[in-house]
TIVEXSE-571480 format. One record per residue: x, y, z of N, C-alpha, C in turn. Coordinates in steps of 0.001 Angstrom, whole numbers, plus 500000, padded with zeros to 6 digits. Each point is the difference from the previous one (the first is absolute). Layout:
residues N
XYZXYZXYZ...
***
This chain:
residues 458
500625498755500416499417500962499868500832501483499644499765500996499533500786501223499616499658500780501333500970500932499772499714501266501622499088500830499462499754499867498753498641501224499775498777498946500310499699498797499254498718499218500741499999500187501681501214500096500535499694499982501385499326501702500892499971500548499295499561501061500165497958500406500106499671498776499207498477500052499976499391498988500451500166499835501853499506499439500184498577500347501775499442499788500434498601500180500677500071499311501253499918500933501043500142499155501175497992499743500704499998498895500515498977499705500366500145499805501409499005500007500854500112499777501469499357498712500466500633499785500926500124498150500809500206499217499080498710499087500113500452498839499245498551499854498809500812499499498907499251499412498479500026498733500280498438499335499494500009498882499719498966499529498898501481499409499220498714499598498484500225498765499705498966499176499406499963498658500128500864499940498002500909498868499841499742499973498880500207498296499889500021499440498683499542498763499772501509499489499012500536498862500825501071499837499324500299497972500364499723499327498871500304498413500110498652499522501084498971501080499677498798499502500980499912500205501600501126500324500072500489500947501491499426501485500212499616500083501280499563501447500469500916500499500545500831501082499586500999501262500209499662500804500992500384500569501159499782501583500360501202500550499771500153501015499716501169501224500080499944500586501528500729500497500753499892500566500982501340501053500326499524501228500471501359500880500313499555500859501002500686500210501037499412500905500782500807501493499745500769500339498822500325501050499507499842499660498525499187500266499000499621499572498533500794501028499085500401499792499409500161501032498769499993499401498194499171500679499533499886499565498531500263501009499201500989499237499180500582500982498666499034499844498813500403501635499427499417499689498566500517498890499146499633498803500321501273499137498854498631499203499478500642499292498816498806499294499363499715498471501148500745499669500653499992498930500703500190500726501750499165499377500553500206500171501760501405499188500432499869498462499441501236498945500740501079500771499516500355500398498761501324500451499859499984501550501282499080500330500302500289501403500757500256499507501125499713498486500668499850499503501140501525499297500181500329499565498776501671499461499835500867501137500275499621501755499631501329500636499732499515500566501135499183500543501096500140499978501531500448499292500923499698498704499676500713498906500849501408500035499741500617500539498966501434500041499550501124500989500603498466500966500490500698501181500272500185500198501466500083499154500099499744499768501654499693501426500797498750500605499781499550501123500195498837499914500938499038499320499376498538499971500064499646498428500281499315499698500798499514498508500583498748500005498552500187499628499212498394500209499127499425498228499835500297499423499089498195498705499777501078498884500703498752499617500758500643498546500172498421498833499479500591499434499241498599498647499288500448498571501369498465500066500066499730498727500891499126499556499533499879498470500072498804499360500032498559500491500869498873499924499499498779500303500650499160499304500073500133498600500338498559498797499090499028500790500652499640500491501047498595500034500330499295501354499514500692500467498957499802501351499223499282499354498813498700499636500105499442499348498580498888501035499707499590501429500784498765500480500017500532500702498850498831501004499007500298500956499390500334501475500717500169500375499681500445501329500869499398501419498947500069501016500938499909501187499182500944500842500602500663500631499002501593500676500368499492501435499458500129501051501043499588501499499797501454500841500387500063500545499228501462501692500069499227501140500294500087500574501070499896501297499867501052500598500284500195501174499254501275500856499753499668500904501461501214500384500137499618501533501195500036501049499135500880501131500473499692501175499098500866500250498852500801499021500245500868500140498444499405499873499052499966500882498874499715499535498385501111500548499227500502498585499218501358500356499410499583500281498504501053500917499560499775499946498568501053499154499157499387499832498549500642498495499313500798500908499600500555499608498863501606500173499688499461501239499052500553500090498748500490501548499579498551500561499428498440499345499933499640500497499765498893500402501204500377500173501058499462500093501406498653499693500270499720499159499225498691498776500382499823499896501443499215500161501111500142500062501338499547498500500224501160499074499785499931498369500154500244500019501808499109499060500380500137500192501693500850498520500359500750500322501286500447498971500247499168498262500324498750500023499869499244499303500320500004498797498547499950501546499292499466498909498632501287499816499346501472500302500145500998499449499742500427498644500792499343499913501200500650498611501283498575498966499001498880500655499617499267498792499161500369499879498797500620500849498855500486499268499202501393499565499711500982500116501064501011498884500325499670498477500280498939500084501315499717498537500154499244499425498797499047500551498988499800499653498757501215499406499502500687500661499577501228499437499061500541499034500690500137499902501709501127498812500514498561498488500074499151500222499809498894499220499312500107499242498866500009500867498967500310499310498827500845499369499545501427500497500874501477499484499807500143498787500932499313499572500777500046499061501212499288498767500442498333500959499512499299498766500151499113499540499070500375498605499393498930499091498617498757500474500503499265499819498514499110499623500223498767500988500396500662501422500096499345500963500690498929500710498979498936500545500587499297500751499135499804501635500376500688501027499671499589501128500325498862501090500149499265500800500622499128500173499602500265501311500067499857501559499770500660501143500068499121500934499987499466500644500770498950501537499802500810501498500352500203500803499391500565501258500436498602500680500332499916500799500617498971501087499449500099501105499939501101499920499984500686501954499395500006499931498709500031498113499069499976499835498817498746500338499512499761500788498482498592500399499767499464498077499237501191499647499698499356498697499212498888499039501686500144500388500504499162498872500928499083501025500684499453501521499311499050500570500222498849499300500183499429499615498835498666499083500383499702498883501217500968499409500496499734499311501196500513500694501470499610501437499910500104500570501304498494499916500700499644499083499931498190499679500711500519498104500428499567500030501084500235498336500916499474499074499401498808500463499003499944498362499426500888499622498687500066501575499502500783499647498746501525499631500073500447500256501192500980499523500553500432498249500392498745499679500529499775499117500350500188498903498922499187500294498846499506499432498536501621499742499357500528501188499853501497500444499505500887498438500352500192500041501579501073499185500478499783498629500095498276499862500036499791498449499292500313499762499040499764500756498759500116499862498654501478499864499905501108500288500761501225499644499731500641498891501130498955499485500134500347499076501187500242498583499235501232499305500442500829498664498739500105498852501126499108499184499581500095498767501278501190499351499473500355499372501266501264498567500016501163501502499984500032500781500356501322501070500502499525500677501088501186500576500512499681500822501348499595501383499284498651500228500603500118501627499410500198501051501039500195501139499779500522501034500687499103501299499243499212500792501100499484501201499845500555501060500266500239500972499043501203501292500675498935501144499691499224500756500638499464501399499775500274501039501070500839501086498914500787501234500138498826500947499994500007500936501502499276501397500313498287499524499557499904498469501276498719499536499812498829500899500672500469501016500585498667500348500601499562501496498684500627499727498652498851500843499212499082498940499304499641499066500854499049498949499273499187499977501603498802501105499441498998499650501859499297498947499956500364499384501524499020498648500307500943499077499269501496500126499534500776499231499719500041498589501026499440500460501632500322498994500873499277498533499925498834500573499313498709498947499400500914499404499358500457500196498586500745498762498764501291499486501241500812500290500517500729499930500739499890498581500734498868500215500975500250499208500676498532498871499856499745500080498538499171498755499164501664499412499280500838500724499670500626498933499083501036499479501347500158500337501050500501499693501379499545499098500370498577499376499427499469499367500990499912498262499107500415500400498739499898498968498764501431499614500814501174500310500228500783499012500567500657499684498618500444500820499090500550499668498910501223500781499536499960500854500722500933501285499844500706500783500895501196500312499688501126500799501067499754501260499441499525501026501064499442501760499768500932500514500940500343500810498983500981501152500168499358501412499680500130501364500921499510500908500057500251501122500172500116501050499270500905501132500820498817501201499834499981501075501124499370500923499874500517501330500893499264501213499536500758501449500402499506499453501628500915500928500865500051499750501717498778501024499864499322500737499815499021500890500132498846499510499716500167498972499328498695499497499265499394498458500807501435498986500183500176499019500126500628499646501604499197500634500903501019500159501512499709498746500728501146499511500684499923498938501036498350499641500204499478500609500897498498500047500369498996499693499129500117500214498372499349499467499179500241498677499496501103499978499718500582498278500095499485499409500718499791499933501587499361498948501000499032499638499746498904501223499726498435500154499689499537499509498680501312499865499001499688499740498368500234498253499987500996499281500619500883499301499857499765499271501472499147500082500849499868499431501383501346499070500399500846500494499613501525498713500673500601499577498955499849500189498692500097498663499064501301501103499528500729501050500498500730500274498862501537500625500780500952500014499226501153500499500569500200501250499270500462500941500861500642501366499726501064500207499891500737500641499057501523500471499756499990501548499818500766500543501112499792501289500102501713501088499419499901500824499483500765500332499029500581501196500608501523500334500649500516501126500973500706500870498796500129500986500398501335500974499311501390499429500318500666500475499291501376499537500412500496500324501410500851498753500327500107500486501107501750500246499667501012500671501359501008500455499256501149499099499168500275498874500521500358498975499679499823499892498700498683500096498978499591499920498629500366501746499542500215500591500707500124500956499292501338500416500324500835499281500152501527500146499967500545498917498843498665498870500102500753499286498585499807500686498974498686500696499615499376500846498992501092500637499599500670501237500781501038500845499995501114499452500599500601498512498903501132500119500419501332499836499244499956501345499695500656500504499384500966500917501176499073500556500914500587500896500808500455499214500859501292499991500957500471499316500928499988500400501700499584501470499335499847500846501544499251499919500998499704498650500806498851499793500633498898501612500836500929500319500452499797501234500937498849500925499036500769500425499122498968501151498736498906498611499603500091499233499854498805498944499537498747499979500476500712499841501992498977500236500867499202501323500285500733500534499724499244501627500038499413500177499149500311499429498513499009500691498685498717498740500589500098498847500470498894499482500155499164500291500852500487500875501123499182500130501154498778501293498933500753500672499317498735501123499675499464499221498229500898499268498998498994499566498984499236498785500166500441499284501030499076498677500654499998499228499151499210499128499868500132498554499440498654499797498815499673501302499642498617499760498549501072499666498832500139498732499544501281500023499383499361500755498043498794499954500193499717501018498384500811501496500266499796500558501249500551501058499504501697500146499419500714498919500519501530500219499717500065500145498364498945499908499500500109499830498259500232501157499570499402501338501038500064501191499595501290500791500146500623500904498799501101500436500322500375501241500719498847500730500216500318501338500684498877499579501233500243501284501487499627499725501071498860500212500064499302501110499275498572500456499578499688499256499626500311498987498959499136498931498884499793498603501405500897499682500786499991498952500749498760500620501510500235500627500161498846500873501343498622499785499201500178500077498991498688500599498930499220498730499963500709499092499508499998498519500044498960499412501286500975500049500970499260499857501619498843500225500238499794501858499783498851500280500687498759499781499002500718499472498767498361499422499562499841498825500332500649499105500029499714498603500602499402500118501030500489501126501235499253499787501351498842500891499739499749501204499239498361500334499786499681499201499176500088499288499099499068498616499393499087499135500863501087499838501343499364498768501178499661501149500906499994500921500014499261501003501258498942500486499578500317500640498886498646501415499621499004499129498766500364498731499399499198499461498907499821498633500611500657499193500340499185498602499841499348499468501672500757501098500962499495499736501334498609500966499725499597501071499950499223500187499562498707499359499537500001499818498839499450498954499129499598498914500577501124499555500965499315498666500704499253499709501174500196501477500624499109500171501390498930500559499776499974501045498522499247500928499603499991501099500945500943500547500283500492501326501052499362501084499883499473500681500485499519501076499322500600501119499807501499500026500430500653501392499973501471498990500188500696500590499250501805500154500082500791500289501167499429500670500295501227501554500467500088499863501668499195498941500982499983499407501044500985498964500162500267498983498439500682499094500021501332500270499396499773501007499405501838500229499537500744500904501548498987500959500636500835500325501043500271499045500853499287498918500530500083498880500567501386499591499505499919499186499024501176499806499127501408500329500375500116501900499746501054500211500354500004500178501503499205500429500895500342499841501464500488499116500423500130498463499459500183498771500366501560499730499741500366500722498490501163499924499643500556500852500566499672501306500821500827500791500490500444499815501955499205498826500311499788499439500849500449498669500066500690499356499145500482499088499983500693499088501207499855499110500927500300499749501385499520500164500889499067501034500261499416501096500674498869499126500317499917499613501450498608499038500369498769501257499719498821499364499422498983500519499286498928499528499848498707500580500189498642499545500812499119500786498935499121499761499254498776500700499453499778501232500598499746499855501687499430501006500625500978501467499631501190499621500271501530500880500230499603500603498333500307499567499066499750499881498719498756501124499481499331499636500550498433501078499712499975500905500529500468499662501034500072501791501019501271500886499021500782499623499905501325500715499290499718500689498293498867499074499644499993500415498306498660500823500048499231499771501070498807501138500508500264501449500006500910499866501132500924501051500209500690500981498728500482499039498885500639500718499243499051500216499037498673500182499857499254500171499361499159499130498735500573498345500762499699499072499036498463499027500861499127500684499712498742499504501155499988498175499962500353499029500580499424498857500228499734499865501459499663498329500197500257499368501482500890498581499982499911499959501151500859498735500376499074498653499352498764499735499235499480498857499542500505500204498719499519501416499355500534499725498388501657499657499981500732500278501023501362500159500131500361498565499873499443499403500939500121498797500337500062499191498838498706499834498862499700499351499161501053500441498415500647501276500616500623500340498348501349498956500397500759500326501066501321499874500630499772498012499409498794499313500220499981498727499595500085499792498592499392500915499517499726499957498423501407499747499736501144501368500415501464500195499241500930498681500730499768499145501085500632499177500277499239498692499155499067499784499460499413499110499332500295499859498164500683501194500042500500500287498845501435500080499717500731499480501371501370500066500536500898501238499254499102501288500118500503500933500317500959499949501227499280499446501045500678500775500822499977498153501334500643500251501022499949498393500956499693500649501066499368499471500564499521500052501544500888499040501051500878500532500560500311499191500871499388500455502056499664498692500527499202500126500713501225499940501477499589500449501235500994500026501107499874498543500568500757499805500745500127498862500682500865500070501560499173499887501058500560500306501103500697498835500775501601499834499978501226499167499904499680499392501238499638500507501298499804499921501430498925498670499894499063501014499857498533499103499984499369498948498954501209500353498760499900498095498891498210500645499113499757501149500537498555500324499160499941501308499125499525500096498925499583500459498940499377501539500150500013500775499609499680501280500847499188500755499079498588500515499473499596500362499692499799501676499535500474500669500532500189501429500276499956500925498699501390500195499913500895500647499269500666498646499017500112500394498563500858499259499125501277500990499369500971498886499496500453501556498817499852499152498713500154501393499026499975499439498747501143500473499384500435498716498724501295500118499434499305500156498723500998500811498813499807500257498907500283498534499204499686499925498626499865498758499221501915500195499786500136501346499504501586500336499420500306501017500423500905500576500221500656501465500284500400501011499549499872499323498418499515501513498624499163500326499701498804499120500586498858500931499787500151501002500854500524499995501546500019501070500608500729500865499670501000500156499343500631500660499389499234500873498496499455499267499439499205500465498399499371500890500652499230499750501228498508500729500050500370501362501086501018499690501001499852500853500947501218500759499934501090499536498880501262500737500231500686499484501093500902500958500348500771500041501398499953500340500771498623500552500103499610501067501267499860498779501134500194500140501133500185499661501305500720498199499829501140499985499066500946498930499958499911499498501247500001498885500885500450499361500816501009499033499495500975500060499317500631498153500100499899499143500418499963499835501358499723499175501038498685499172499965499202500753499224498209499706500302500292499542498709500772500254498878500091499283498413500592498543500280501191500032500710500788498781500454499050498794500512499085500819501302498962499070500192499266499513499246499621500689499319498887499717498574500294499008499432500959500263499392501034499037499374500168498410500541500327500084500852500198498813500874499065499229500340498474500909500568499215499707500237498906498925498511500718500328498655499463499592499002500456498719499654501530500149500457500717498854499582499910499003500939499668499998501115499995498792501410498176499526498592499063500666499836498862499322499474500271499686498633501256500153499161500383499217498660500408498929500938501022499620501007500862498829500045498563499666500877499001500000500137498919499090500603499763499814501437500295501211500787499430499885501201499226500846500514499085499793501028498962500683500367501038501020501036499003500798499721500730501749500643499280500337501110500205500462500764499692500764501068500862501027500967499174501057500246500707501467500883500406499437501464500917499921500823500314499272500966499359501279501428499650499601500733499631500792501338500324499590501008500933500234500717500421499565501376499928501104501248499214500151500506499782500594501552499800501103499034500344501226500532499945501514498979501210500174499122500435499040499634501048499943498479499424499153498764500882500185499159499489499162498817501041499717499036499719498947499443500984499251499156499365500055498480500605500555499203500019500141498501499177499029499773500567499077499848499465498414498923500450498892501222498376499624500116500219498109500979499371498772498411501454499501499604499366499523498608500472497939500193498343499689499527499916498472500231500101499453498745500376498693499900499757499234498880500325498532500455499030499083500453500143498806500382500585500072501543500820499513500530500165500055501314501336500750500224500530501037498742500876500702499876499194501626500561500834500487501064499719501401499705500946500747500940499948501271499140501404501149500082499039501397500120500900500918501240499637500842500753500862501139498934499285500830499592500864501448498779500009501186500457500996500892500246500026501320500138500436500795498475499637500803499601500384500362498697500215502190500043501166500135499662500584501598500163500514500278498753500698501557500366500480500361499016501340499833500137500270500903500919501504499882500892499904499869501462501136498904500502499849499760501133501359500168500479500754501055499508501338500128500456500260500673501608499312500978499800499468500859501199499694499216501335500738500043500838500117498806501562498639499712500275498874501536500124498517499965500697498791499299499177501058500336498326498660499383499128500276498432500021501398499581499818499925498465500085499675499347501317500185500664501168499261499672501388498649500049500088499282500636498908498282500300500078499551498768498990501120499609498756499664498996499748500111498216500544500704500426500797500113498660500679499470499505501056499563501151500899499687499798501656498019499019499627499501500095498847498887499594500056500631498406499708500852499580499380500137498873499619500709499334500936500616500462500797501304499309501020498636499631501787498786500937499427498891499434501269499352498868499014500084499486499012499051498737500024500888498734500374499438498888500507500432499313500841500423498695499289499004500137498943499990498309499359501738499818499349500216499295499238501428499576499566499644499940498356498752500407499491499852499992498443501242501544499534500336500109499005501034500962498807499409501074500334500739501214500546499793500765500056501293501114498832499604501154499440500573500861498900499995501026499931500799500659500085499535501635499241500613500261498267499186500126499176501111500731499010499087501459499737501784500404499627499802501759499969501392500235498498500041500656500161500757500783498513501406499735500766500942499156500590500534500321500136501636499712499426499744499497498969501213500355498708501440498600500671499605499105500952500956499275500306499125498875499827501596498765500514499007498645499930499563499662501121499231498831499978498772499766501552501050499728500806499237500346501119501109499786501335498800499851501187500270499995501124499295499355501104499966501177501490499217499998500672500007501306501459499312498672500875500223499317500610498839499603501471498921499001499187500410498759498805499101499454499717499239500557498871500445501335499776498977500655498367500498499972499441499847499152498575501253500335498868499209501380499392501267500714499482499230501528498939501220499765498969498961500355499234500113499904498455499774501124499538500779500795498897500057500838498901498236499665499258499141500712499916499235499465499377499750499946498431500504500708499443500688499525498389500509498728500101500829499411500979500784498550499747498644498917500362499027500767501169499347498939500406499242499607498764499311500995499115499138500185499065500371498966498650501400499991499901500497499121499017500274498600500404499502499812501049500071498317500367498931499311499374500042498569500271498571499747499414499701498765501329
***
């Protein structure tokens, strides 16, 4: 694989499970940190990553009991990726689907691929669920493994009636993609009642950003750039700062002022816009709907805590923000009062708000939160007596306590970050992530990492 091929890859969240059929056995491909390349055959990408010793990629294991047909859905988060020179806005989820189709064609004997792309006018006449059902049934081939792929499925009203009917026939493996604003996780639970596997697509991590700009060897400069540019890889195609920022603004405004307004039939976009900007400006601060409604009303945006609570839920459902709940470390219970909200990508904050009130410590905390989610952790804000731990993260039996800061060279700042960690009496790992520009070191059992180095770990 050439170095140019290595630039075009996609990040996915947590675990992807895909069934394929080879020599009449079922296999499941699993990965805790899965990356899919824009290359014709997924398996070649897997081999490349395995040989690179950088990513833990795909492992193929027999899965004898996985005999049922499945519905697979791919929701993309806020990223919309432009294509090649014609700048067609081809999304990561669509690229993932196309790559997997190519893999099946090359590696699975006796398969029948049924592909529908609702962005293509050629399928305009089957944007009705009866027509969709009839089209798929007409394409079915007996004595073959039949795969159904539907891209942008939400463009067919009541598509779930056709899909559930096809699923019930137990003769198709079904793969769907849809916009995150119109095909939310809550919608999937209602439409498919547990018979689906959902794939989330994140913006680029810092590690992936460095791989994209592999000609730049200065990690410090890459980190500073990434903090501002973020991981919306579609913006990297633009040569000027103005065009790059305008692209990010367009993506953001499409989600917030168009998709969400249409989906929830919101009467006014002003409150939603002001709320989103407030949350961006208060990343990592404890927030409640009541507090936000009071502040917005005081600034001439009339609203109430009920509306704010609903709008926050809408923004989180669309993956613009992530809500992180509080966890009482001493009492070992979850707290319902206030939460923290983290933006899906720091580049959006800079594009929308500029450099006003730019707090790099909070931006680093945002980046760490998203990276922890990308690595598959459950993330909470820790409360210990009257002190706060930035993150308490869990994955299975693993638990880690994490503090994030910008600069800890001042003795009082260092002591402030260490104090709450030292008061925790259990033996789980504790760490501080800060912009130290030094190799990892330890203090009183606390591991201290440079945040850029930690983000590059896998």
